[in-house]
PATORLO-838960 format. One record per residue (C-alpha): z negated, x negated, y. Coordinates in pm, 1 decimal, m for minus. Layout:
<atoms>
+----------+----------+----------+
!       c3 !       c1 !       c2 !
+----------+----------+----------+
!        Z !        X !        Y !
...
+----------+----------+----------+
</atoms>
This chain:
<atoms>
+----------+----------+----------+
!       c3 !       c1 !       c2 !
+----------+----------+----------+
!  m5181.0 ! m16811.8 !  10714.1 !
!  m5485.9 ! m16974.7 !  10860.5 !
!  m5624.9 ! m17245.9 !  10634.4 !
!  m5824.3 ! m17276.8 !  10429.7 !
!  m5771.8 ! m16958.5 !  10230.2 !
!  m5779.6 ! m16868.9 !   9861.9 !
!  m5502.6 ! m16799.7 !   9613.2 !
!  m5563.8 ! m16597.9 !   9296.5 !
!  m5295.6 ! m16690.4 !   9043.4 !
!  m5255.3 ! m16436.9 !   8763.3 !
!  m5019.5 ! m16540.2 !   8483.8 !
!  m4953.0 ! m16315.5 !   8186.8 !
!  m4741.6 ! m16240.4 !   7885.4 !
!  m4672.9 ! m15873.3 !   7826.8 !
!  m4671.9 ! m15644.0 !   7529.1 !
!  m4348.6 ! m15458.9 !   7445.8 !
!  m4246.4 ! m15163.7 !   7662.4 !
!  m4351.6 ! m15057.2 !   8009.2 !
!  m4617.2 ! m14799.8 !   7912.7 !
!  m4683.6 ! m14723.9 !   8280.7 !
!  m4720.4 ! m15090.2 !   8378.5 !
!  m4461.1 ! m15087.9 !   8658.6 !
!  m4612.7 ! m14786.1 !   8828.9 !
!  m4963.6 ! m14932.8 !   8805.1 !
!  m4846.1 ! m15271.8 !   8937.1 !
!  m4698.2 ! m15100.8 !   9245.1 !
!  m5020.7 ! m14904.3 !   9296.1 !
!  m5236.0 ! m15217.2 !   9262.0 !
!  m5024.9 ! m15399.6 !   9522.1 !
!  m5055.6 ! m15109.7 !   9769.4 !
!  m5430.1 ! m15090.6 !   9703.4 !
!  m5483.2 ! m15466.7 !   9742.0 !
!  m5312.4 ! m15455.6 !  10081.9 !
!  m5584.1 ! m15214.2 !  10196.9 !
!  m5869.7 ! m15446.3 !  10089.7 !
!  m6066.0 ! m15637.2 !  10352.2 !
!  m5977.9 ! m16006.4 !  10340.3 !
!  m5634.7 ! m15955.0 !  10178.2 !
!  m5366.5 ! m16184.0 !  10323.1 !
!  m5056.5 ! m16139.9 !  10103.8 !
!  m4897.7 ! m16131.6 !   9758.8 !
!  m4602.2 ! m16282.6 !   9572.5 !
!  m4492.3 ! m16181.2 !   9223.3 !
!  m4229.5 ! m16262.5 !   8961.6 !
!  m4202.1 ! m16093.0 !   8624.2 !
!  m3980.2 ! m16244.3 !   8356.7 !
!  m4085.3 ! m16402.9 !   8026.9 !
!  m4410.1 ! m16491.2 !   8199.7 !
!  m4545.5 ! m16272.8 !   8476.3 !
!  m4683.0 ! m16457.9 !   8776.4 !
!  m4862.1 ! m16286.8 !   9061.9 !
!  m5027.0 ! m16482.6 !   9339.9 !
!  m5246.3 ! m16297.6 !   9585.5 !
!  m5396.4 ! m16457.3 !   9894.7 !
!  m5745.6 ! m16390.8 !  10028.7 !
!  m5959.8 ! m16498.5 !  10321.6 !
!  m6265.6 ! m16588.1 !  10114.4 !
!  m6435.8 ! m16565.7 !   9774.4 !
!  m6626.6 ! m16249.4 !   9871.7 !
!  m6297.5 ! m16067.4 !   9933.1 !
!  m6175.8 ! m16176.3 !   9587.3 !
!  m6500.2 ! m16057.0 !   9427.1 !
!  m6477.3 ! m15720.2 !   9605.6 !
!  m6116.4 ! m15675.7 !   9486.0 !
!  m6211.6 ! m15758.7 !   9125.7 !
!  m6485.5 ! m15492.0 !   9140.3 !
!  m6273.8 ! m15222.2 !   9310.4 !
!  m6289.2 ! m14906.8 !   9093.3 !
!  m5914.9 ! m14848.5 !   9044.3 !
!  m5860.7 ! m15218.9 !   8986.1 !
!  m6131.9 ! m15214.2 !   8715.7 !
!  m5945.1 ! m14929.9 !   8540.4 !
!  m5618.0 ! m15126.2 !   8560.7 !
!  m5791.8 ! m15432.0 !   8413.1 !
!  m5913.8 ! m15228.5 !   8115.0 !
!  m5568.7 ! m15072.7 !   8064.3 !
!  m5414.2 ! m15419.8 !   8082.5 !
!  m5637.1 ! m15551.9 !   7805.7 !
!  m5583.0 ! m15240.1 !   7592.9 !
!  m5208.7 ! m15188.3 !   7644.2 !
!  m5012.4 ! m15427.6 !   7864.9 !
!  m5104.2 ! m15791.6 !   7799.8 !
!  m5075.1 ! m16021.4 !   7502.8 !
!  m5259.9 ! m16278.0 !   7713.7 !
!  m5342.6 ! m16365.1 !   8072.0 !
!  m5506.2 ! m16637.1 !   8279.0 !
!  m5660.9 ! m16608.8 !   8624.6 !
!  m5694.4 ! m16916.2 !   8845.2 !
!  m5872.6 ! m16912.4 !   9181.0 !
!  m5773.0 ! m17194.7 !   9412.6 !
!  m5865.6 ! m17307.5 !   9762.5 !
!  m5552.2 ! m17369.2 !   9969.1 !
!  m5615.1 ! m17641.9 !  10221.5 !
!  m5256.4 ! m17737.8 !  10300.1 !
!  m4913.5 ! m17580.8 !  10263.3 !
!  m4555.5 ! m17653.3 !  10360.8 !
!  m4223.4 ! m17481.6 !  10306.5 !
!  m3848.3 ! m17497.6 !  10360.3 !
!  m3612.7 ! m17220.5 !  10457.7 !
!  m3240.9 ! m17265.4 !  10512.2 !
!  m3220.7 ! m16932.3 !  10694.3 !
!  m3432.7 ! m17035.8 !  10994.7 !
+----------+----------+----------+
</atoms>
């Protein structure tokens, strides 16, 4: 990824049961990939759900937050799926990684 770019870190604790959450999460990921400025996504869901999405700029993040289907998912999340959540928006200026497989 070309730096700098932005990371939106969404951490959450869930309510009991799926209640359509899994299906909506898959839909939101497909939809985000179609948004201008989207770079990528990583997600892990255990005791705490963590989803990190990557964006070219703050305007792309704003446009995603205001996307109509995403707004509906946000409302459903507050009403049905989340006990709590936190969103952090960070500028990524540097990154490094390790991979044994390469």
